[in-house]
LOTORRO-661723 format. One record per residue (C-alpha): x, y, z. Coordinates in steps of 0.2 Angstrom, whole numbers, always signed. Example, Ala and Ser with C-alpha at 12.3 -4.5 7.8 and 13.67 -1.06 7.14 Angstrom:
REM LOTORRO-661723
REC/+62/-22/+39
REC/+68/-5/+36
END
This chain:
REM LOTORRO-661723
REC/+547/+511/+559
REC/+557/+510/+544
REC/+542/+513/+532
REC/+533/+526/+544
REC/+536/+546/+544
REC/+532/+556/+558
REC/+516/+566/+557
REC/+524/+583/+559
REC/+536/+579/+544
REC/+521/+575/+534
REC/+513/+590/+538
REC/+529/+600/+534
REC/+532/+592/+518
REC/+514/+596/+513
REC/+516/+613/+518
REC/+533/+615/+508
REC/+521/+607/+493
REC/+507/+618/+493
REC/+519/+633/+495
REC/+529/+627/+480
REC/+513/+627/+471
REC/+507/+643/+476
REC/+524/+651/+470
REC/+523/+641/+453
REC/+505/+647/+451
REC/+509/+666/+453
REC/+504/+674/+437
REC/+494/+660/+430
REC/+477/+662/+423
REC/+468/+649/+433
REC/+471/+647/+451
REC/+462/+637/+466
REC/+458/+643/+482
REC/+462/+630/+496
REC/+448/+632/+509
REC/+452/+615/+518
REC/+462/+601/+515
REC/+455/+584/+523
REC/+469/+570/+525
REC/+465/+553/+531
REC/+480/+544/+539
REC/+483/+527/+548
REC/+494/+533/+562
REC/+505/+522/+576
REC/+507/+531/+592
REC/+524/+529/+601
REC/+530/+532/+618
REC/+548/+530/+624
REC/+551/+525/+640
REC/+565/+536/+643
REC/+564/+550/+654
REC/+556/+567/+647
REC/+551/+557/+630
REC/+537/+563/+621
REC/+523/+554/+612
REC/+526/+552/+593
REC/+514/+549/+579
REC/+520/+539/+565
REC/+511/+540/+549
REC/+511/+523/+540
REC/+508/+518/+521
REC/+492/+512/+520
REC/+497/+495/+511
REC/+508/+492/+528
REC/+521/+480/+530
REC/+520/+464/+540
REC/+530/+474/+554
REC/+516/+486/+555
REC/+503/+473/+556
REC/+508/+470/+574
REC/+508/+489/+579
REC/+492/+496/+585
REC/+486/+508/+574
REC/+471/+522/+573
REC/+465/+530/+557
REC/+464/+550/+560
REC/+455/+563/+549
REC/+463/+580/+550
REC/+455/+595/+541
REC/+467/+608/+539
REC/+463/+627/+534
REC/+477/+635/+523
REC/+481/+652/+528
REC/+495/+665/+524
REC/+508/+668/+537
REC/+506/+687/+532
REC/+489/+688/+527
REC/+479/+675/+537
REC/+461/+682/+531
REC/+466/+681/+511
REC/+463/+665/+503
REC/+477/+653/+500
REC/+477/+652/+480
REC/+486/+638/+473
REC/+489/+632/+454
REC/+499/+620/+446
REC/+499/+609/+428
REC/+482/+602/+425
REC/+481/+583/+427
REC/+475/+572/+413
REC/+458/+567/+422
REC/+454/+585/+427
REC/+443/+598/+417
END
């Protein structure tokens, strides 16, 4: 699946981006509390026929290629609650540059 990303890798990249946004926002006057993150994904499930192989979930581009049209896909919705590893009861505060359509 050339245009797909493993679900674990996608969540890892999301974690990395949120961590970077938190670090960039340290000391900023305006910050945002991340209460929930909702993701809607189109995924394909793959199971190898090799001994001991695991099921893998691939996140597909929503536009999909002709190849993904022949793959059985499912849409899933994940709701993630961001927490700090060293203070799970504290809110995760995120900041970043204001986008043109934000006010």
